[in-house]
Structure formats: C-alpha cells, structure tokens
C-alpha positions, 0 to 999 in steps of 0.5 A: 499499500505504501509503495503504491501511495508513493508511486501515486505521489511521484506521478502526481508530482511529475504531472505538476512539474510538467504542467508548470514547465510547459507554459514557461517553455511556451513563454520562452519560445514566444519571447525568442520569436518576438526578439527575432522579430525585433532584431529583424526590424531593427537591422541596419542591413535592411534597405532605407526604403524598407524603414520608411514603410514599417509604420504604415505596414505595422509589420511587427504586429503582423509578424507576431500574429503569424507566429513565425520564429527562428528555424522555420520554412516559410513562403512569401507568396507574390513577394514582389520587391521583397519587403516581407521576404527580407524580414522573414529571412532575418527572423527564420535565420541560417537554419531556416528557409524562405521561398520568395515566390512570384509568377512572371507578371509579379516578377516583371512588375518588381524587376528592379526592386527584386534585382536590388534586394537579392544583389550579391546573395545578400539574403542567402536563405532565400530561394527565389521561385518564379513560376506559373500559379498552376505549378508554383513549386512549393514542395509537399509537407515542408512549410511552417508558414505561408504569407499572402501580403496584399496579394491574394486578391490578384488571383482574381484580377482580370485586366482588359489589357491581358497583363495578367493571366486568368489565374484560379485561386483554388489551384494555388490554394490546393498547392499551399495546403499540400506544402504546409506541414500539419498545424502549419499556418497561412497569413492573409493580409488584404484590402477590404472590399464592400460586402458581397462584391464580385472579385472578378469585376471589382479587383480590376476596379479597386484591388480589394476583396470581400473578407467573406469571399476570402475566408470561404476560399480558404475554408473550401481549400481545407484550411481552418480559421484560426484568428484575426488581427485588427492591426490594420483595420481603418474604419474611416475607409469606405471600401470603394476607392482604388487602393492607389487613390491618394485619399486612402493610399497606405490607410485602406481598411485591411483584414488579417486572417490566420488560417491553419492546416 
C-alpha cells in the first residue's frame, strides 16, 4: 500500500512539474520569436526604403500574429520587391528558409526592386521561385507558414489589357495546403472590399476583396480559420476607392486572417 501511495505521489508530482514547465517553455519560445522579429526590424542591413514603410505596414504586429520564429521554413507568396521576404529571412535565420514566390507577371512588375533586394546573395537563405500559379513549386509537407501580403486578391484580377493571366485561386490554394506541414499556418492580409462584391469584377476596379469571400476560399480548400488581427483596420475607409487613390493610400481598411492546416 505504501509503495502504491509513493508511486502515485511521484506520478502526481511529475504531472505538476510538467504542467508548470510547459507554460514557461511556451513563454520562452514566444519571447525568442519576438526578439527575433524585433532584431529583424532593427537590422541596419535593411534597405532605407524598408524602414520608411514600417509604420504604415505595422509589420511587427503582423509578424507576431503569424507566430513565425527562427528555424522555420516559410513562403512569401507574390513577394514582389521583397519587403516581407527580407524580414522573414532575418527572423528564420540560417537554420530556416524562405521561398520568395512570384509568377512572371509579378516578377516583371518588381524587376528593379527584386534585383536590388537579392544583389550579391545578400539573403542567402532565400530561394527565389518564379513559376506559373499552376505549378508554383512549393513542395510537399515542408512549410511551417505561408504569407499572402496584399496579394491574394490578384488571383481574381482580370485586366482588360491581358497583363495578368486568368489565375484560379483554388489551384494555388491546393498547392499551399499540400506544402504546409500539419498545423502550419497561412497569413492573409488584404484590402477590404464592399460586402458581396464580385472579385472577378471589382479587383480590376479597386484591388480589394470581400473578406467573406476570402475566408470561404480558404475554408473550401481545407484550411481552418484560426484568428484575426485588427492591426490594420481603418474604419474610416469606405471600401469603394482604388487602393492607390491618394485619399486612402497606405490607409485602406485591411483584414489580417490566420488559417491553419
């Protein structure tokens, strides 16, 4: 009897120790991730232009919300000039990796910025991938996080001049889902359109997307909604203006969603 009581006491003690250690470990991980994010933002090796964008982008809030941390493998979808790619590169560090994905159209729009960003192999843990949406080359079960920063709406873009192909969001999301590890996250930040707007029409007009449509797309692709940040909410934006209009430039109402595989 005494032996059984002693074993029970030891088992209970072990459980208590584990319970007390787990939150501490989680807090330490969060602190390390935040420290890596802050160090990336403060890095003097970042281009001067990037520092000028920090305030209106609120990147610190977005990155903390994402849960990105050192050692992760992440993809920056339609990374264009690479503002976020650079930050992600510095956060994940030498043991991590960043895929900077563009299709040829996005790469063409940001050609000069891309050349400057990656000159002299200055971000050695970044792999640039330029490929059609249909064959994005993200791999399988290999990524911890995927970012769509103000770019998801472009998958619905149908410009009259034919400067963008008729891309299918579902085709890309299927690849993103396959590329993520179980529990991996997708962060989607985009300009808010009026409720019920047809993206096949309105993206060409205003470069926005209805958050309800956005969420339905990801849930249909098998992702679970996992949270929302209001860091870039701008309630004074009436959602009807082109995002490049000087009246709302850098002040558009933006949704930030987190989805999990």
